C-alpha positions in Angstrom: -28.0 5.1 4.7 -26.3 8.4 5.4 -28.2 11.6 5.9 -26.8 14.8 4.5 -28.3 18.3 5.1 -27.2 21.5 3.4 -28.2 24.9 4.7 -28.0 27.2 1.7 -29.2 30.3 -0.2 -30.1 30.7 -3.8 -27.3 33.1 -4.8 -24.4 31.4 -3.0 -21.7 30.0 -5.3 -20.2 27.8 -2.6 -23.6 26.3 -2.0 -23.9 25.5 -5.7 -20.4 24.0 -5.7 -21.2 21.8 -2.7 -24.4 20.5 -4.3 -22.6 19.9 -7.6 -19.9 17.8 -5.8 -22.6 15.7 -4.0 -24.6 15.4 -7.3 -21.5 14.2 -9.1 -21.1 11.4 -6.6 -24.8 10.6 -6.8 -25.2 11.4 -3.1 -28.7 12.4 -1.9 -29.1 15.3 0.4 -31.8 17.6 1.9 -31.4 21.2 1.1 -32.7 23.8 3.6 -32.9 27.2 2.1 -32.4 29.9 4.8 -33.3 32.6 2.4 -36.8 31.1 1.9 -37.4 30.0 5.5 -36.1 32.1 8.4 -36.6 29.2 10.8 -33.9 27.3 8.9 -31.5 30.1 9.6 -32.2 29.9 13.3 -32.0 26.1 13.2 -28.6 26.3 11.3 -27.1 28.7 13.8 -28.2 26.5 16.8 -26.9 23.3 15.2 -23.6 24.6 13.8 -22.8 27.8 15.7 -22.2 29.4 12.3 -24.0 32.1 10.3 -22.5 31.6 6.9 -23.7 29.2 4.1 -23.3 26.5 3.1 -23.3 24.6 6.3 -23.2 20.8 5.7 -24.3 18.2 8.2 -23.5 14.5 7.7 -25.3 12.1 10.0 -26.0 14.8 12.5 -22.4 16.0 12.6 -21.6 19.5 11.3 -18.6 19.3 9.0 -18.5 23.0 7.9 -18.9 24.5 4.4 -17.8 23.7 0.9 -14.0 23.9 1.6 -14.4 21.3 4.3 -16.6 19.1 2.1 -14.1 19.4 -0.8 -11.2 18.5 1.5 -13.0 15.4 2.8 -13.6 14.3 -0.7 -10.1 15.1 -1.9 -8.6 13.1 1.0 -10.9 10.1 0.4 -12.6 10.7 3.8 -16.1 11.7 2.4 -16.9 8.2 1.2 -15.7 6.8 4.6 -18.2 9.2 6.4 -21.0 8.1 4.1 -20.7 4.4 4.8 
């Protein structure tokens, strides 16, 4: 089973869109809110080398944010990654 992690904040529209996309495909994920836990922000930066949200990690591999997630889905590659 695939493991998906999303680093997000409460007021981020791209975070919301990423979660909506995953929910629409019935894909489970773990959300790590960097606005609620500063340790998650530090962890996100170490793992992804990025400071912006969302940051999405699939099976330990950072894929980027919503735009990258959307492109993977549009191109049919998201389902491939989740197998």
